[in-house]
C-alpha positions as CSV (number, residue, x, y, z in Angstrom):
1,G,103.2,98.8,129.7
2,V,99.7,99.3,128.1
3,P,99.4,101.0,124.8
4,M,96.8,104.3,125.1
5,Q,93.7,103.2,123.6
6,L,91.6,104.9,121.2
7,A,87.8,105.1,120.5
8,N,85.3,107.4,119.0
9,T,88.0,109.5,117.4
10,K,87.6,111.3,114.1
11,A,90.1,111.4,111.4
12,T,91.1,112.3,107.9
13,V,93.0,109.6,106.1
14,F,95.4,110.3,103.0
15,D,97.4,108.4,101.0
16,I,96.3,104.9,101.9
17,Q,98.8,101.9,100.4
18,M,99.4,98.3,100.9
19,S,102.2,98.1,103.4
20,D,105.3,96.3,102.0
21,K,106.8,95.2,105.4
22,K,103.7,94.2,107.2
23,K,101.4,91.4,105.9
24,N,97.4,92.5,106.0
25,T,98.4,95.8,106.8
26,M,97.3,99.1,105.0
27,I,99.3,102.2,105.8
28,A,98.3,105.7,105.8
29,T,98.7,109.6,107.2
30,I,95.7,110.3,109.5
31,S,95.0,114.0,110.5
32,T,92.9,114.6,113.8
33,L,91.5,118.0,115.0
34,E,93.3,118.6,118.7
35,S,92.0,122.0,119.4
36,A,88.9,122.9,121.6
37,K,85.8,124.6,120.2
38,D,86.7,128.2,120.9
39,E,90.6,127.9,120.1
40,E,92.2,128.2,116.6
41,K,92.2,125.0,114.7
42,K,95.0,123.0,115.4
43,Y,95.5,119.3,113.6
44,C,98.0,116.6,114.3
45,S,99.2,114.1,111.6
46,W,99.9,110.7,112.4
47,H,101.4,107.5,110.9
48,A,98.7,105.0,110.9
49,E,98.6,101.2,110.2
50,F,95.2,99.8,109.5
51,V,95.0,96.0,110.9
52,E,92.3,93.2,111.5
53,K,88.8,94.5,110.6
54,A,90.3,98.0,109.8
55,F,92.6,96.3,107.0
56,E,89.5,94.8,105.3
57,K,87.5,97.9,105.4
58,D,90.5,100.0,104.5
59,Q,90.6,99.1,100.8
60,G,87.0,100.4,100.3
61,L,88.2,103.9,101.3
62,N,89.1,106.6,98.8
63,A,92.9,106.4,98.2
64,E,93.6,110.1,98.2
65,K,91.4,111.6,101.0
66,D,88.3,109.8,103.0
67,Y,86.8,110.5,106.8
68,I,86.4,108.0,109.3
69,E,85.6,107.6,113.1
70,I,88.0,105.2,114.8
71,T,86.0,102.8,116.9
72,N,89.0,100.5,118.4
73,G,92.7,101.7,117.8
74,K,95.8,102.5,120.0
75,I,98.9,104.7,120.0
76,S,102.3,103.3,120.5
77,N,105.8,104.7,120.4
78,Y,109.0,102.9,119.5
79,Y,112.5,104.5,120.0
80,S,115.4,103.4,117.7
81,K,118.7,103.6,119.5
82,E,120.5,103.2,116.0
83,K,118.6,106.0,114.4
84,E,118.1,108.2,117.6
85,R,114.6,108.6,116.5
86,L,111.0,108.1,118.1
87,Y,108.5,106.5,116.1
88,V,105.1,107.0,117.1
89,T,102.1,104.8,115.2
90,V,98.2,104.9,115.6
91,T,97.1,101.3,114.6
92,V,93.5,101.0,113.8
93,F,91.8,98.0,114.6
94,D,88.3,99.2,113.5
95,F,86.4,102.2,112.2
96,Y,83.6,103.7,110.2
97,V,83.2,106.1,107.3
98,V,82.0,109.4,108.6
């Protein structure tokens, strides 16, 4: 199937670090605001991988917390039968700092 594409998505980035499993990949937790303007604020947290252009730019972000807008990315999921667990990942290809 085709992964869900992301563009113009604002996110807060936390705990950026180099992946020890994938080459040229930074990993982080990102948080996105998911509620409408008049609703109580709701945030979603996502496991994120920064690759390609985003990998190069990511190294300039504040490692503890920073704000970005994702300009090119995708959401994918993988179900592990062994662990009986669904893994949802946001892959960021490009972004700019807000």
